[in-house]
C-alpha positions, 0 to 999 in steps of 0.5 A, a space after each residue: 574668957 573662961 568659956 574660950 579656955 573651956 572651948 579650946 580645951 575641948 578642941 585640944 582634947 578632941 584632937 588628941 583623941 582623934 589622933 589616938 584613934 588613927 594610930 597604925 594598926 599591925 598585922 597579927 595572925 591568930 596563930 602562926 603555923 610555925 616559927 622560922 629560924 635563920 640558917 646562918 650568918 652572912 660575912 657582913 651586914 647588908 648596906 644596900 638593896 636593888 631589885 636584882 641584888 644587894 651589897 654587903 658592908 665588906 663589898 660582897 654582893 648577893 644576886 638572884 643566884 645567892 651570895 657571891 664571892 666577888 667584891 666591889 671596890 670600897 664605895 661602890 654598890 651592886 646594880 646588876 649582873 650578866 653571868 660573870 660580869 657585875 655592875 657597880 656604881 658609886 655616889 660620884 656618878 661612876 659605873 664599873 663592870 668587874 669580873 669574878 676576880 674583881 678586875 675592872 673590865 669597863 668604867 664610865 663617869 656620868 653627869 648624874 648618878 646611876 639609878 638603874 642599869 643592865 647589860 648584854 654582851 657589849 651593850 650597857 643600858 643605864 637610867 640616870 637620876 636626872 631621867 636620862 636613858 642611855 645606851 653604851 657600846 662598851 667595846 667601842 667605848 661609845 654612847 650610841 643612844 641617849 634621851 632626856 625625859 621630863 624632870 622628876 622631883 622624887 622617885 621611889 627607891 624601887 627602880 626597874 632596870 632596862 630589859 634586853 629583849 630579842 633585838 630591843 632594849 626596853 628602858 623604864 623611865 623615872 617619869 612612868 614611861 617605857 621607851 623601846 629602842 632597837 638595839 641595831 639601829 638605836 631608834 626609838 620604836 615605841 614610847 608607852 606611858 604607864 602612869 606619868 607624874 612628877 612625884 614617885 612615878 618611876 617604873 618599879 617593876 618590869 619583866 617579860 614572859 613569852 610575848 608579854 611585857 608587864 610593867 608597873 608604877 606605884 599607881 598602875 600595872 600595865 600588860 602588853 602583848 602584840 595585840 593589846 594593852 591593858 591596865 590595872 589601877 592599884 596602890 602597888 607594892 610589888 608584882 609577880 608575872 607567871 605563865 598565864 596570870 599576874 599577882 599584884 601586891 597592894 599597899 593596903 595588904 591585898 594580894 590581887 590575882 589577875 589573868 594575863 590581861 589584868 582582869 581580876 580573878 580573885 583577891 586575898 586581904 591580909 588586914 593591916 599587912 605591910 608587904 616587904 618582899 616576895 619569894 615564889 616558885 611552887 608557892 608564893 611567900 610574902 614577907 610582912 614587915 611585922 615579922 611574918 612570912 605568909 605562904 599561899 598557893 598560886 590560886 590564893 586558896 590556902 594560906 599559912 603564916 610563919 613567924 620570923 625571928 625579927 621585924 623587917 626594919 632595914 634592908 631585905 633581899 629575897 631570891 626564889 628560895 632564900 631570904 637575906 636580912 641584915 647579916 643573916 639568911 634562911 632557905 625555904 627548904 630549911 623551914 622549921 
């Protein structure tokens, strides 16, 4: 009996020690190049973030152009804007389009909550949480296209919005596909599988540059042009598409630089880094959850690391030159 107790004690102790040995490691630069301070306060705290913007507690929204004066009705959160028209959704499967004055221009109720949406003129494209894609003519108040995809059991919070492209609408689905629909005939002209699985397989990134379409799930990046289609398998956190290259930010703290066809040219490893967001222009700025801003050039040659005032633990949104976190913001032009 004593031997059994001794053996159990040894096993229990080894489990504790192995658990301690696998605890999370944190990104810690040797010496930050500087400290960044906030430039000011927002009118309210951020309560929701999507790829194209954020919603504040008082109903105001932040788009890629920065903080807007327009306010959504109570219970609605921002999903997309087309110039001075703003899309808002609520948890009751309602969608509204409002103008800059807050006047409701269009409303629609769905059978499932809206996962993502976009619009161009009178066409409204939506992806629903039950993996249905739909296209509405808001002027005629008519559903002109709808297609239900495979059932999905869970999806990532990052959900790409439909993309309008020269007479086509590119729909990202929740089961890892891209459905391309003709905006005149409403026929499906192409169906592309990026990486289709039942769990967390939705398209998290979708963008077009010139004649090239780049999309990604959490497991794969795809690059498509009229002549070819190429893939890169990685644990993806985010993607940036540039003129002749693509930057892929991975779950294990790497920035992978590829050419337009996803051939890896170079990569930079930032040990234990957890990426929370990106800002880019002449340089790339990566927000790290431990409270750092990592600046690198587009060729991944030089790197400078700045300390942020806070760890990133809640909602964060970035534009090309601003970072918004909780109820504060700073502009890159004002680094200190």
